C-alpha positions in Angstrom: -7.5 5.3 15.1 -4.3 3.4 15.7 -1.7 2.9 13.0 0.7 0.1 13.9 3.3 -2.2 12.3 2.2 -5.7 11.2 3.0 -8.5 13.7 2.9 -12.2 13.1 -0.7 -13.3 13.8 -2.2 -10.4 11.9 -2.4 -12.3 8.6 -6.2 -13.0 8.8 -6.9 -9.3 9.7 -4.8 -8.2 6.6 -6.6 -10.6 4.3 -9.9 -9.5 5.8 -9.2 -5.9 4.8 -7.7 -6.5 1.4 -9.7 -9.3 -0.3 -13.2 -8.0 0.1 -12.1 -4.7 -1.4 -10.4 -6.4 -4.3 -13.1 -9.0 -5.0 -16.4 -7.4 -3.9 -15.9 -3.7 -4.4 -13.8 -3.8 -7.6 -14.6 -7.2 -9.1 -11.1 -8.7 -9.3 -11.0 -12.5 -9.4 -8.1 -12.8 -6.9 -7.4 -14.9 -3.9 -5.0 -14.7 -1.0 -3.1 -17.5 -2.7 -2.6 -15.2 -5.8 -0.8 -12.8 -3.5 2.1 -14.7 -1.9 3.4 -11.5 -0.3 0.5 -11.7 2.1 1.6 -15.1 3.4 5.1 -13.8 4.2 4.8 -10.1 5.1 7.9 -10.0 7.3 10.2 -11.3 4.6 8.5 -9.5 1.8 8.0 -6.0 3.4 9.7 -5.7 6.7 13.3 -5.6 5.5 15.5 -2.7 4.6 13.5 0.5 4.4 10.3 -1.5 4.0 7.4 -1.9 6.5 3.8 -3.0 6.6 1.1 -1.2 8.7 -2.4 -1.8 9.8 -5.0 0.9 10.7 -7.3 -0.2 13.6 -10.5 1.5 14.6 -12.0 0.3 17.9 -9.7 -2.8 17.8 -10.7 -3.8 14.2 -8.3 -3.7 11.2 -9.8 -1.2 8.8 -6.8 -0.4 6.6 -3.4 -1.5 5.3 -0.3 0.0 3.6 3.1 -1.3 2.9 6.5 -0.1 1.6 8.7 -2.6 -0.2 12.4 -1.7 -0.4 13.4 -2.0 -4.0 17.0 -0.7 -3.6 18.8 2.5 -4.6 16.9 4.6 -2.0 13.5 3.6 -3.5 10.5 1.8 -2.2 7.3 0.6 -3.8 4.1 1.6 -2.0 1.8 -1.5 -2.0 -1.3 -2.9 -0.4 -3.0 0.4 0.4 -6.6 -0.6 1.2 -9.1 1.0 3.5 -12.5 -0.4 4.4 -15.5 1.8 3.5 -16.3 2.4 7.2 -12.9 4.1 7.6 -12.8 6.3 4.5 -13.4 10.0 4.3 -13.9 11.8 7.6 -12.3 9.0 9.6 -9.0 9.7 7.8 -7.5 6.2 7.8 -6.0 6.6 4.3 -4.2 9.8 5.1 -3.0 8.5 8.5 -1.6 5.4 6.8 0.1 7.4 4.0 1.5 9.9 6.5 2.9 7.0 8.6 4.5 5.5 5.5 6.0 8.8 4.3 7.4 9.5 7.8 9.0 6.1 7.9 10.4 6.5 4.4 12.0 9.8 5.2 13.5 8.4 8.4 15.0 5.6 6.5 16.7 7.7 3.8 14.2 6.9 1.0 14.4 9.3 -1.9 11.7 8.0 -4.2 8.4 6.2 -3.7 6.8 4.4 -6.7 3.4 2.8 -6.9 1.2 1.0 -9.3 -2.6 0.9 -9.3 -5.4 0.1 -11.7 -7.7 2.3 -13.8 -10.6 1.2 -11.6 -9.3 2.9 -8.4 -10.4 6.4 -9.4 -10.6 7.7 -5.8 -7.1 6.4 -5.2 -5.8 8.4 -8.2 -7.3 11.6 -6.7 -5.8 10.7 -3.3 -2.3 10.1 -4.6 -2.4 13.2 -6.8 -3.6 15.3 -3.8 -0.6 14.0 -1.9 1.9 15.1 -4.6 2.4 11.8 -6.4 3.0 12.4 -10.1 1.7 10.2 -12.9 4.5 8.4 -14.8 4.7 6.1 -17.7 5.3 2.4 -17.1 8.6 2.7 -19.0 9.9 5.1 -16.3 9.6 2.5 -13.5 12.8 1.1 -12.1 13.7 -2.5 -13.1 13.3 -3.6 -9.5 9.7 -2.3 -9.2 7.4 -5.3 -8.4 4.7 -4.7 -11.0 1.4 -6.5 -10.6 -0.5 -7.8 -13.6 -3.5 -5.6 -12.8 -1.4 -2.4 -12.5 -2.0 0.0 -15.4 -1.4 3.4 -13.8 1.8 4.4 -12.1 3.0 7.2 -9.8 6.2 8.6 -8.4 6.9 10.8 -5.4 10.3 12.3 -4.7 11.1 12.9 -1.1 
């Protein structure tokens, strides 16, 4: 398993991980065009304390995770998706999150916020196992980039 930062030219690999999970696994009617951040990852994520990573298994992209700098020592955790082949014993999700947390600490981040949907039950368990605390939407910072599908929110203090 290799975790590495996004580089220009990785766009198709990123979409190839994210869209099938959103559309086929969870039934969201969403396209890459509905997610303009995916068309401009360097500008959207790779600034300030932000970054975007891919997990690769045998040279194939199997996972993604991103941190978006939202100011005041905070980041939003976004685009955490792992293909079924890399879940569980393979450990892609934990490796991606550990990489993001190490990066956040090294860049002086004090708080990580994230939004997810009610459908992502395994994600809820994963975040809670990793010490993220459930918070009310009213507790989110004004700069948090809330997605229309987000209905459940978490916070992690570093």
